[in-house]
N, CA, C and O atoms as a Tripos MOL2 file, in Angstrom:
@<TRIPOS>MOLECULE
protein
  276   275    69     0     0
PROTEIN
NO_CHARGES

@<TRIPOS>ATOM
      1 N        -132.9930   52.5990   33.1510 N.3       1 UNK1
      2 CA       -132.9080   54.0420   33.2380 C.3       1 UNK1
      3 C        -131.9520   54.4070   34.3780 C.2       1 UNK1
      4 O        -132.1170   53.9450   35.5070 O.2       1 UNK1
      5 N        -130.9790   55.2160   34.0800 N.am      2 UNK2
      6 CA       -130.0340   55.6730   35.0880 C.3       2 UNK2
      7 C        -130.5650   56.9200   35.7720 C.2       2 UNK2
      8 O        -131.2390   57.7450   35.1560 O.2       2 UNK2
      9 N        -130.2530   57.0430   37.0490 N.am      3 UNK3
     10 CA       -130.6430   58.2340   37.7810 C.3       3 UNK3
     11 C        -129.5870   58.5300   38.8290 C.2       3 UNK3
     12 O        -128.7490   57.6900   39.1550 O.2       3 UNK3
     13 N        -129.6510   59.7410   39.3430 N.am      4 UNK4
     14 CA       -128.7250   60.2070   40.3640 C.3       4 UNK4
     15 C        -129.5190   60.8360   41.4920 C.2       4 UNK4
     16 O        -130.6140   61.3550   41.2790 O.2       4 UNK4
     17 N        -128.9670   60.7870   42.6810 N.am      5 UNK5
     18 CA       -129.6070   61.4050   43.8420 C.3       5 UNK5
     19 C        -128.9590   62.7630   44.0830 C.2       5 UNK5
     20 O        -127.7460   62.8600   44.2700 O.2       5 UNK5
     21 N        -129.7800   63.8090   44.0770 N.am      6 UNK6
     22 CA       -129.3220   65.1710   44.3210 C.3       6 UNK6
     23 C        -129.9680   65.6470   45.6190 C.2       6 UNK6
     24 O        -131.1910   65.6110   45.7580 O.2       6 UNK6
     25 N        -129.1470   66.0910   46.5650 N.am      7 UNK7
     26 CA       -129.6660   66.5970   47.8390 C.3       7 UNK7
     27 C        -130.1580   68.0280   47.6830 C.2       7 UNK7
     28 O        -129.5080   68.8540   47.0420 O.2       7 UNK7
     29 N        -131.2990   68.3110   48.2690 N.am      8 UNK8
     30 CA       -131.8540   69.6560   48.2400 C.3       8 UNK8
     31 C        -131.0170   70.5570   49.1500 C.2       8 UNK8
     32 O        -130.7520   70.1900   50.2950 O.2       8 UNK8
     33 N        -130.5950   71.7330   48.6620 N.am      9 UNK9
     34 CA       -129.8110   72.6290   49.4980 C.3       9 UNK9
     35 C        -130.6210   73.2590   50.6320 C.2       9 UNK9
     36 O        -130.0470   73.8060   51.5720 O.2       9 UNK9
     37 N        -131.9460   73.1840   50.5480 N.am     10 UNK10
     38 CA       -132.7970   73.8070   51.5620 C.3      10 UNK10
     39 C        -133.2100   72.8160   52.6530 C.2      10 UNK10
     40 O        -132.9770   73.0670   53.8360 O.2      10 UNK10
     41 N        -133.8170   71.7020   52.2680 N.am     11 UNK11
     42 CA       -134.3420   70.7620   53.2670 C.3      11 UNK11
     43 C        -133.5000   69.5010   53.4150 C.2      11 UNK11
     44 O        -133.7020   68.7340   54.3560 O.2      11 UNK11
     45 N        -132.5540   69.2740   52.4960 N.am     12 UNK12
     46 CA       -131.6810   68.1130   52.5870 C.3      12 UNK12
     47 C        -132.2620   66.8260   52.0300 C.2      12 UNK12
     48 O        -131.6070   65.7840   52.0750 O.2      12 UNK12
     49 N        -133.4690   66.8770   51.5100 N.am     13 UNK13
     50 CA       -134.1040   65.6770   50.9610 C.3      13 UNK13
     51 C        -133.3580   65.1920   49.7280 C.2      13 UNK13
     52 O        -132.8410   65.9930   48.9490 O.2      13 UNK13
     53 N        -133.3060   63.8760   49.5550 N.am     14 UNK14
     54 CA       -132.7060   63.2970   48.3570 C.3      14 UNK14
     55 C        -133.7250   63.2660   47.2360 C.2      14 UNK14
     56 O        -134.8560   62.8200   47.4300 O.2      14 UNK14
     57 N        -133.3320   63.7380   46.0670 N.am     15 UNK15
     58 CA       -134.2200   63.7720   44.9070 C.3      15 UNK15
     59 C        -133.6250   62.9130   43.8080 C.2      15 UNK15
     60 O        -132.4650   63.0900   43.4360 O.2      15 UNK15
     61 N        -134.4150   61.9780   43.2830 N.am     16 UNK16
     62 CA       -133.9490   61.1120   42.2090 C.3      16 UNK16
     63 C        -134.1050   61.8480   40.8790 C.2      16 UNK16
     64 O        -135.2170   62.1820   40.4690 O.2      16 UNK16
     65 N        -132.9750   62.0960   40.2130 N.am     17 UNK17
     66 CA       -132.9560   62.8390   38.9590 C.3      17 UNK17
     67 C        -132.5430   61.8930   37.8360 C.2      17 UNK17
     68 O        -131.4650   61.3020   37.9030 O.2      17 UNK17
     69 N        -133.3860   61.7340   36.7930 N.am     18 UNK18
     70 CA       -133.0040   60.8860   35.6640 C.3      18 UNK18
     71 C        -131.7620   61.4370   34.9630 C.2      18 UNK18
     72 O        -131.6000   62.6520   34.8450 O.2      18 UNK18
     73 N        -130.8970   60.5520   34.5040 N.am     19 UNK19
     74 CA       -129.6420   60.9540   33.8550 C.3      19 UNK19
     75 C        -129.8880   61.8390   32.6320 C.2      19 UNK19
     76 O        -129.0670   62.7060   32.3350 O.2      19 UNK19
     77 N        -130.9830   61.6440   31.9270 N.am     20 UNK20
     78 CA       -131.2420   62.4550   30.7310 C.3      20 UNK20
     79 C        -131.6380   63.8910   31.0520 C.2      20 UNK20
     80 O        -131.7610   64.7080   30.1400 O.2      20 UNK20
     81 N        -131.8390   64.2140   32.3110 N.am     21 UNK21
     82 CA       -132.1460   65.5890   32.7340 C.3      21 UNK21
     83 C        -130.8870   66.3590   33.1130 C.2      21 UNK21
     84 O        -130.9750   67.4180   33.7330 O.2      21 UNK21
     85 N        -129.7210   65.8420   32.7500 N.am     22 UNK22
     86 CA       -128.4420   66.4830   33.0530 C.3      22 UNK22
     87 C        -128.4300   67.9310   32.5690 C.2      22 UNK22
     88 O        -128.7910   68.2190   31.4280 O.2      22 UNK22
     89 N        -128.0100   68.8360   33.4510 N.am     23 UNK23
     90 CA       -127.8880   70.2490   33.0980 C.3      23 UNK23
     91 C        -129.1770   71.0380   33.1780 C.2      23 UNK23
     92 O        -129.1750   72.2460   32.9430 O.2      23 UNK23
     93 N        -130.2900   70.3750   33.5100 N.am     24 UNK24
     94 CA       -131.5720   71.0830   33.6030 C.3      24 UNK24
     95 C        -131.8910   71.3470   35.0670 C.2      24 UNK24
     96 O        -131.5180   70.5800   35.9540 O.2      24 UNK24
     97 N        -132.5790   72.4310   35.2900 N.am     25 UNK25
     98 CA       -132.9400   72.8160   36.6470 C.3      25 UNK25
     99 C        -134.2730   72.1810   37.0180 C.2      25 UNK25
    100 O        -135.2050   72.1670   36.2140 O.2      25 UNK25
    101 N        -134.3610   71.6610   38.2270 N.am     26 UNK26
    102 CA       -135.5860   71.0410   38.7040 C.3      26 UNK26
    103 C        -135.9780   71.6040   40.0540 C.2      26 UNK26
    104 O        -135.3850   72.5710   40.5310 O.2      26 UNK26
    105 N        -136.9770   70.9970   40.6640 N.am     27 UNK27
    106 CA       -137.4370   71.4280   41.9810 C.3      27 UNK27
    107 C        -137.4610   70.2290   42.9160 C.2      27 UNK27
    108 O        -137.6940   69.0940   42.5000 O.2      27 UNK27
    109 N        -137.2160   70.5100   44.1760 N.am     28 UNK28
    110 CA       -137.2430   69.4860   45.2090 C.3      28 UNK28
    111 C        -138.6590   68.9260   45.3100 C.2      28 UNK28
    112 O        -139.6360   69.6750   45.2880 O.2      28 UNK28
    113 N        -138.7580   67.6090   45.4190 N.am     29 UNK29
    114 CA       -140.0680   66.9810   45.5620 C.3      29 UNK29
    115 C        -140.7270   67.2830   46.8910 C.2      29 UNK29
    116 O        -141.9490   67.1880   47.0080 O.2      29 UNK29
    117 N        -139.9410   67.6470   47.8990 N.am     30 UNK30
    118 CA       -140.4990   67.9230   49.2240 C.3      30 UNK30
    119 C        -140.8680   69.3690   49.4390 C.2      30 UNK30
    120 O        -142.0280   69.6870   49.6980 O.2      30 UNK30
    121 N        -139.8730   70.2630   49.3340 N.am     31 UNK31
    122 CA       -140.1140   71.6690   49.6780 C.3      31 UNK31
    123 C        -140.2550   72.5870   48.4550 C.2      31 UNK31
    124 O        -140.5270   73.7790   48.6030 O.2      31 UNK31
    125 N        -140.0720   72.0370   47.2550 N.am     32 UNK32
    126 CA       -140.2310   72.7790   45.9860 C.3      32 UNK32
    127 C        -139.1600   73.8340   45.7420 C.2      32 UNK32
    128 O        -139.3240   74.6840   44.8670 O.2      32 UNK32
    129 N        -138.0600   73.7930   46.5040 N.am     33 UNK33
    130 CA       -136.9310   74.6880   46.2650 C.3      33 UNK33
    131 C        -136.2580   74.3020   44.9480 C.2      33 UNK33
    132 O        -136.2010   73.1210   44.6050 O.2      33 UNK33
    133 N        -135.7540   75.2770   44.2190 N.am     34 UNK34
    134 CA       -135.0560   75.0080   42.9630 C.3      34 UNK34
    135 C        -133.7660   74.2590   43.2680 C.2      34 UNK34
    136 O        -132.9810   74.6740   44.1200 O.2      34 UNK34
    137 N        -133.5560   73.1520   42.5630 N.am     35 UNK35
    138 CA       -132.3410   72.3500   42.7240 C.3      35 UNK35
    139 C        -131.2480   72.8720   41.7980 C.2      35 UNK35
    140 O        -131.5440   73.3900   40.7210 O.2      35 UNK35
    141 N        -129.9980   72.7430   42.2040 N.am     36 UNK36
    142 CA       -128.9090   73.1730   41.3210 C.3      36 UNK36
    143 C        -128.8130   72.2660   40.0970 C.2      36 UNK36
    144 O        -129.1570   71.0860   40.1570 O.2      36 UNK36
    145 N        -128.3460   72.8290   38.9990 N.am     37 UNK37
    146 CA       -128.1140   72.0360   37.7950 C.3      37 UNK37
    147 C        -126.9360   71.1140   38.0690 C.2      37 UNK37
    148 O        -125.9380   71.5320   38.6560 O.2      37 UNK37
    149 N        -127.0480   69.8830   37.6530 N.am     38 UNK38
    150 CA       -125.9800   68.9190   37.8760 C.3      38 UNK38
    151 C        -125.4950   68.3720   36.5400 C.2      38 UNK38
    152 O        -126.2760   68.1460   35.6160 O.2      38 UNK38
    153 N        -124.2080   68.1690   36.4650 N.am     39 UNK39
    154 CA       -123.5830   67.6220   35.2620 C.3      39 UNK39
    155 C        -122.8090   66.3750   35.6520 C.2      39 UNK39
    156 O        -122.0070   66.4100   36.5840 O.2      39 UNK39
    157 N        -123.0380   65.2870   34.9570 N.am     40 UNK40
    158 CA       -122.3820   64.0150   35.2530 C.3      40 UNK40
    159 C        -121.2400   63.7540   34.2850 C.2      40 UNK40
    160 O        -120.3620   62.9380   34.5640 O.2      40 UNK40
    161 N        -121.2460   64.4350   33.1630 N.am     41 UNK41
    162 CA       -120.1930   64.2760   32.1610 C.3      41 UNK41
    163 C        -119.4350   65.5890   32.0280 C.2      41 UNK41
    164 O        -119.9630   66.6530   32.3520 O.2      41 UNK41
    165 N        -118.2110   65.5130   31.5540 N.am     42 UNK42
    166 CA       -117.4320   66.7490   31.3550 C.3      42 UNK42
    167 C        -118.1370   67.6970   30.3860 C.2      42 UNK42
    168 O        -118.7520   67.2640   29.4120 O.2      42 UNK42
    169 N        -118.0390   68.9770   30.6640 N.am     43 UNK43
    170 CA       -118.6160   70.0110   29.8080 C.3      43 UNK43
    171 C        -117.4940   70.7610   29.1210 C.2      43 UNK43
    172 O        -116.5380   71.1920   29.7660 O.2      43 UNK43
    173 N        -117.6080   70.9140   27.8260 N.am     44 UNK44
    174 CA       -116.5980   71.6650   27.1010 C.3      44 UNK44
    175 C        -116.9890   73.1370   27.1200 C.2      44 UNK44
    176 O        -118.0270   73.5280   26.5870 O.2      44 UNK44
    177 N        -116.1330   73.9430   27.7460 N.am     45 UNK45
    178 CA       -116.4000   75.3680   27.8540 C.3      45 UNK45
    179 C        -115.4590   76.1360   26.9370 C.2      45 UNK45
    180 O        -114.3770   75.6610   26.5920 O.2      45 UNK45
    181 N        -115.8930   77.3280   26.5510 N.am     46 UNK46
    182 CA       -115.0940   78.1760   25.6670 C.3      46 UNK46
    183 C        -114.8550   79.5220   26.3510 C.2      46 UNK46
    184 O        -115.3320   79.7590   27.4610 O.2      46 UNK46
    185 N        -114.1260   80.3790   25.6890 N.am     47 UNK47
    186 CA       -113.9210   81.7330   26.2030 C.3      47 UNK47
    187 C        -115.2520   82.4530   26.4030 C.2      47 UNK47
    188 O        -115.3800   83.2950   27.2930 O.2      47 UNK47
    189 N        -116.2310   82.1250   25.5850 N.am     48 UNK48
    190 CA       -117.5220   82.8140   25.6300 C.3      48 UNK48
    191 C        -118.4070   82.3880   26.7940 C.2      48 UNK48
    192 O        -119.1870   83.1990   27.2930 O.2      48 UNK48
    193 N        -118.3070   81.1250   27.2430 N.am     49 UNK49
    194 CA       -119.2280   80.6690   28.2780 C.3      49 UNK49
    195 C        -118.5580   80.2440   29.5870 C.2      49 UNK49
    196 O        -119.2540   79.8660   30.5300 O.2      49 UNK49
    197 N        -117.2420   80.2970   29.6680 N.am     50 UNK50
    198 CA       -116.5300   79.8510   30.8650 C.3      50 UNK50
    199 C        -116.9060   80.6620   32.1000 C.2      50 UNK50
    200 O        -117.3010   80.0850   33.1130 O.2      50 UNK50
    201 N        -116.7940   81.9720   32.0380 N.am     51 UNK51
    202 CA       -117.0570   82.8230   33.2000 C.3      51 UNK51
    203 C        -118.4890   82.6900   33.7120 C.2      51 UNK51
    204 O        -118.7090   82.6100   34.9210 O.2      51 UNK51
    205 N        -119.4610   82.6640   32.8070 N.am     52 UNK52
    206 CA       -120.8570   82.5690   33.2380 C.3      52 UNK52
    207 C        -121.1550   81.1900   33.8300 C.2      52 UNK52
    208 O        -121.9230   81.0830   34.7860 O.2      52 UNK52
    209 N        -120.5610   80.1470   33.2780 N.am     53 UNK53
    210 CA       -120.7660   78.8010   33.8250 C.3      53 UNK53
    211 C        -120.2130   78.7080   35.2450 C.2      53 UNK53
    212 O        -120.9010   78.2320   36.1480 O.2      53 UNK53
    213 N        -118.9820   79.1570   35.4480 N.am     54 UNK54
    214 CA       -118.3450   79.0850   36.7590 C.3      54 UNK54
    215 C        -119.0910   79.9590   37.7780 C.2      54 UNK54
    216 O        -119.2700   79.5520   38.9260 O.2      54 UNK54
    217 N        -119.5180   81.1370   37.3700 N.am     55 UNK55
    218 CA       -120.2250   82.0330   38.2840 C.3      55 UNK55
    219 C        -121.5800   81.4670   38.7080 C.2      55 UNK55
    220 O        -122.0250   81.7060   39.8300 O.2      55 UNK55
    221 N        -122.2380   80.7190   37.8190 N.am     56 UNK56
    222 CA       -123.5750   80.2170   38.1160 C.3      56 UNK56
    223 C        -123.6390   78.7960   38.6230 C.2      56 UNK56
    224 O        -124.7240   78.3140   38.9480 O.2      56 UNK56
    225 N        -122.5060   78.1010   38.7030 N.am     57 UNK57
    226 CA       -122.5250   76.7060   39.1330 C.3      57 UNK57
    227 C        -122.2250   76.6160   40.6240 C.2      57 UNK57
    228 O        -121.1850   77.1070   41.0620 O.2      57 UNK57
    229 N        -123.1010   76.0050   41.4160 N.am     58 UNK58
    230 CA       -122.9360   76.0060   42.8700 C.3      58 UNK58
    231 C        -121.9660   74.9540   43.4080 C.2      58 UNK58
    232 O        -121.5340   75.0460   44.5570 O.2      58 UNK58
    233 N        -121.6260   73.9750   42.6090 N.am     59 UNK59
    234 CA       -120.7950   72.8840   43.1000 C.3      59 UNK59
    235 C        -119.3350   73.0540   42.7650 C.2      59 UNK59
    236 O        -118.9370   74.0460   42.1540 O.2      59 UNK59
    237 N        -118.5320   72.0760   43.1680 N.am     60 UNK60
    238 CA       -117.1080   72.1250   42.8410 C.3      60 UNK60
    239 C        -116.8970   71.9110   41.3410 C.2      60 UNK60
    240 O        -117.6690   71.2110   40.6850 O.2      60 UNK60
    241 N        -115.8540   72.5160   40.8210 N.am     61 UNK61
    242 CA       -115.5510   72.4130   39.3920 C.3      61 UNK61
    243 C        -114.1090   71.9480   39.2380 C.2      61 UNK61
    244 O        -113.1990   72.5090   39.8470 O.2      61 UNK61
    245 N        -113.9100   70.9340   38.4300 N.am     62 UNK62
    246 CA       -112.5800   70.4620   38.0880 C.3      62 UNK62
    247 C        -112.3080   70.9240   36.6650 C.2      62 UNK62
    248 O        -113.0230   70.5310   35.7430 O.2      62 UNK62
    249 N        -111.2900   71.7480   36.4740 N.am     63 UNK63
    250 CA       -110.9940   72.2990   35.1560 C.3      63 UNK63
    251 C        -109.6940   71.7110   34.6250 C.2      63 UNK63
    252 O        -108.7080   71.5910   35.3520 O.2      63 UNK63
    253 N        -109.7100   71.3510   33.3570 N.am     64 UNK64
    254 CA       -108.5080   70.8780   32.6760 C.3      64 UNK64
    255 C        -108.3020   71.8120   31.4780 C.2      64 UNK64
    256 O        -109.2040   71.9950   30.6600 O.2      64 UNK64
    257 N        -107.1340   72.3840   31.3890 N.am     65 UNK65
    258 CA       -106.8320   73.3320   30.3050 C.3      65 UNK65
    259 C        -105.8450   72.6920   29.3510 C.2      65 UNK65
    260 O        -104.9720   71.9240   29.7540 O.2      65 UNK65
    261 N        -105.9990   73.0200   28.0890 N.am     66 UNK66
    262 CA       -105.1400   72.4840   27.0550 C.3      66 UNK66
    263 C        -104.7960   73.5860   26.0780 C.2      66 UNK66
    264 O        -105.6360   74.4360   25.7820 O.2      66 UNK66
    265 N        -103.5830   73.5860   25.5760 N.am     67 UNK67
    266 CA       -103.1500   74.5470   24.5790 C.3      67 UNK67
    267 C        -102.3180   73.8000   23.5360 C.2      67 UNK67
    268 O        -101.5930   72.8680   23.8790 O.2      67 UNK67
    269 N        -102.4160   74.2000   22.2700 N.am     68 UNK68
    270 CA       -101.6960   73.4890   21.2190 C.3      68 UNK68
    271 C        -100.1840   73.7470   21.2100 C.2      68 UNK68
    272 O         -99.4670   73.0580   20.4850 O.2      68 UNK68
    273 N         -99.6860   74.6850   21.9640 N.am     69 UNK69
    274 CA        -98.2670   74.9920   21.9390 C.3      69 UNK69
    275 C         -97.6030   74.0750   22.8780 C.2      69 UNK69
    276 O         -96.3840   74.1340   23.0410 O.2      69 UNK69
@<TRIPOS>BOND
     1     1     2 1
     2     2     3 1
     3     3     4 2
     4     3     5 am
     5     5     6 1
     6     6     7 1
     7     7     8 2
     8     7     9 am
     9     9    10 1
    10    10    11 1
    11    11    12 2
    12    11    13 am
    13    13    14 1
    14    14    15 1
    15    15    16 2
    16    15    17 am
    17    17    18 1
    18    18    19 1
    19    19    20 2
    20    19    21 am
    21    21    22 1
    22    22    23 1
    23    23    24 2
    24    23    25 am
    25    25    26 1
    26    26    27 1
    27    27    28 2
    28    27    29 am
    29    29    30 1
    30    30    31 1
    31    31    32 2
    32    31    33 am
    33    33    34 1
    34    34    35 1
    35    35    36 2
    36    35    37 am
    37    37    38 1
    38    38    39 1
    39    39    40 2
    40    39    41 am
    41    41    42 1
    42    42    43 1
    43    43    44 2
    44    43    45 am
    45    45    46 1
    46    46    47 1
    47    47    48 2
    48    47    49 am
    49    49    50 1
    50    50    51 1
    51    51    52 2
    52    51    53 am
    53    53    54 1
    54    54    55 1
    55    55    56 2
    56    55    57 am
    57    57    58 1
    58    58    59 1
    59    59    60 2
    60    59    61 am
    61    61    62 1
    62    62    63 1
    63    63    64 2
    64    63    65 am
    65    65    66 1
    66    66    67 1
    67    67    68 2
    68    67    69 am
    69    69    70 1
    70    70    71 1
    71    71    72 2
    72    71    73 am
    73    73    74 1
    74    74    75 1
    75    75    76 2
    76    75    77 am
    77    77    78 1
    78    78    79 1
    79    79    80 2
    80    79    81 am
    81    81    82 1
    82    82    83 1
    83    83    84 2
    84    83    85 am
    85    85    86 1
    86    86    87 1
    87    87    88 2
    88    87    89 am
    89    89    90 1
    90    90    91 1
    91    91    92 2
    92    91    93 am
    93    93    94 1
    94    94    95 1
    95    95    96 2
    96    95    97 am
    97    97    98 1
    98    98    99 1
    99    99   100 2
   100    99   101 am
   101   101   102 1
   102   102   103 1
   103   103   104 2
   104   103   105 am
   105   105   106 1
   106   106   107 1
   107   107   108 2
   108   107   109 am
   109   109   110 1
   110   110   111 1
   111   111   112 2
   112   111   113 am
   113   113   114 1
   114   114   115 1
   115   115   116 2
   116   115   117 am
   117   117   118 1
   118   118   119 1
   119   119   120 2
   120   119   121 am
   121   121   122 1
   122   122   123 1
   123   123   124 2
   124   123   125 am
   125   125   126 1
   126   126   127 1
   127   127   128 2
   128   127   129 am
   129   129   130 1
   130   130   131 1
   131   131   132 2
   132   131   133 am
   133   133   134 1
   134   134   135 1
   135   135   136 2
   136   135   137 am
   137   137   138 1
   138   138   139 1
   139   139   140 2
   140   139   141 am
   141   141   142 1
   142   142   143 1
   143   143   144 2
   144   143   145 am
   145   145   146 1
   146   146   147 1
   147   147   148 2
   148   147   149 am
   149   149   150 1
   150   150   151 1
   151   151   152 2
   152   151   153 am
   153   153   154 1
   154   154   155 1
   155   155   156 2
   156   155   157 am
   157   157   158 1
   158   158   159 1
   159   159   160 2
   160   159   161 am
   161   161   162 1
   162   162   163 1
   163   163   164 2
   164   163   165 am
   165   165   166 1
   166   166   167 1
   167   167   168 2
   168   167   169 am
   169   169   170 1
   170   170   171 1
   171   171   172 2
   172   171   173 am
   173   173   174 1
   174   174   175 1
   175   175   176 2
   176   175   177 am
   177   177   178 1
   178   178   179 1
   179   179   180 2
   180   179   181 am
   181   181   182 1
   182   182   183 1
   183   183   184 2
   184   183   185 am
   185   185   186 1
   186   186   187 1
   187   187   188 2
   188   187   189 am
   189   189   190 1
   190   190   191 1
   191   191   192 2
   192   191   193 am
   193   193   194 1
   194   194   195 1
   195   195   196 2
   196   195   197 am
   197   197   198 1
   198   198   199 1
   199   199   200 2
   200   199   201 am
   201   201   202 1
   202   202   203 1
   203   203   204 2
   204   203   205 am
   205   205   206 1
   206   206   207 1
   207   207   208 2
   208   207   209 am
   209   209   210 1
   210   210   211 1
   211   211   212 2
   212   211   213 am
   213   213   214 1
   214   214   215 1
   215   215   216 2
   216   215   217 am
   217   217   218 1
   218   218   219 1
   219   219   220 2
   220   219   221 am
   221   221   222 1
   222   222   223 1
   223   223   224 2
   224   223   225 am
   225   225   226 1
   226   226   227 1
   227   227   228 2
   228   227   229 am
   229   229   230 1
   230   230   231 1
   231   231   232 2
   232   231   233 am
   233   233   234 1
   234   234   235 1
   235   235   236 2
   236   235   237 am
   237   237   238 1
   238   238   239 1
   239   239   240 2
   240   239   241 am
   241   241   242 1
   242   242   243 1
   243   243   244 2
   244   243   245 am
   245   245   246 1
   246   246   247 1
   247   247   248 2
   248   247   249 am
   249   249   250 1
   250   250   251 1
   251   251   252 2
   252   251   253 am
   253   253   254 1
   254   254   255 1
   255   255   256 2
   256   255   257 am
   257   257   258 1
   258   258   259 1
   259   259   260 2
   260   259   261 am
   261   261   262 1
   262   262   263 1
   263   263   264 2
   264   263   265 am
   265   265   266 1
   266   266   267 1
   267   267   268 2
   268   267   269 am
   269   269   270 1
   270   270   271 1
   271   271   272 2
   272   271   273 am
   273   273   274 1
   274   274   275 1
   275   275   276 2
@<TRIPOS>SUBSTRUCTURE
     1 UNK1         2 RESIDUE 1 A UNK
     2 UNK2         6 RESIDUE 1 A UNK
     3 UNK3        10 RESIDUE 1 A UNK
     4 UNK4        14 RESIDUE 1 A UNK
     5 UNK5        18 RESIDUE 1 A UNK
     6 UNK6        22 RESIDUE 1 A UNK
     7 UNK7        26 RESIDUE 1 A UNK
     8 UNK8        30 RESIDUE 1 A UNK
     9 UNK9        34 RESIDUE 1 A UNK
    10 UNK10       38 RESIDUE 1 A UNK
    11 UNK11       42 RESIDUE 1 A UNK
    12 UNK12       46 RESIDUE 1 A UNK
    13 UNK13       50 RESIDUE 1 A UNK
    14 UNK14       54 RESIDUE 1 A UNK
    15 UNK15       58 RESIDUE 1 A UNK
    16 UNK16       62 RESIDUE 1 A UNK
    17 UNK17       66 RESIDUE 1 A UNK
    18 UNK18       70 RESIDUE 1 A UNK
    19 UNK19       74 RESIDUE 1 A UNK
    20 UNK20       78 RESIDUE 1 A UNK
    21 UNK21       82 RESIDUE 1 A UNK
    22 UNK22       86 RESIDUE 1 A UNK
    23 UNK23       90 RESIDUE 1 A UNK
    24 UNK24       94 RESIDUE 1 A UNK
    25 UNK25       98 RESIDUE 1 A UNK
    26 UNK26      102 RESIDUE 1 A UNK
    27 UNK27      106 RESIDUE 1 A UNK
    28 UNK28      110 RESIDUE 1 A UNK
    29 UNK29      114 RESIDUE 1 A UNK
    30 UNK30      118 RESIDUE 1 A UNK
    31 UNK31      122 RESIDUE 1 A UNK
    32 UNK32      126 RESIDUE 1 A UNK
    33 UNK33      130 RESIDUE 1 A UNK
    34 UNK34      134 RESIDUE 1 A UNK
    35 UNK35      138 RESIDUE 1 A UNK
    36 UNK36      142 RESIDUE 1 A UNK
    37 UNK37      146 RESIDUE 1 A UNK
    38 UNK38      150 RESIDUE 1 A UNK
    39 UNK39      154 RESIDUE 1 A UNK
    40 UNK40      158 RESIDUE 1 A UNK
    41 UNK41      162 RESIDUE 1 A UNK
    42 UNK42      166 RESIDUE 1 A UNK
    43 UNK43      170 RESIDUE 1 A UNK
    44 UNK44      174 RESIDUE 1 A UNK
    45 UNK45      178 RESIDUE 1 A UNK
    46 UNK46      182 RESIDUE 1 A UNK
    47 UNK47      186 RESIDUE 1 A UNK
    48 UNK48      190 RESIDUE 1 A UNK
    49 UNK49      194 RESIDUE 1 A UNK
    50 UNK50      198 RESIDUE 1 A UNK
    51 UNK51      202 RESIDUE 1 A UNK
    52 UNK52      206 RESIDUE 1 A UNK
    53 UNK53      210 RESIDUE 1 A UNK
    54 UNK54      214 RESIDUE 1 A UNK
    55 UNK55      218 RESIDUE 1 A UNK
    56 UNK56      222 RESIDUE 1 A UNK
    57 UNK57      226 RESIDUE 1 A UNK
    58 UNK58      230 RESIDUE 1 A UNK
    59 UNK59      234 RESIDUE 1 A UNK
    60 UNK60      238 RESIDUE 1 A UNK
    61 UNK61      242 RESIDUE 1 A UNK
    62 UNK62      246 RESIDUE 1 A UNK
    63 UNK63      250 RESIDUE 1 A UNK
    64 UNK64      254 RESIDUE 1 A UNK
    65 UNK65      258 RESIDUE 1 A UNK
    66 UNK66      262 RESIDUE 1 A UNK
    67 UNK67      266 RESIDUE 1 A UNK
    68 UNK68      270 RESIDUE 1 A UNK
    69 UNK69      274 RESIDUE 1 A UNK
């Protein structure tokens, strides 16, 4: 089972998050603060969900744009 360590933005504790919980919101095991959603794989965004994703994501975002022309 793969997992990732996500630091709590409130208390700094490391939280082990299973890889299959990607994109889901959890809580810190220590202080119960809501943890940010984490994505380990690229997310395909569209015109409909790009703005809301960027506005609600607390971490850095690497964007690659492509056009058929």
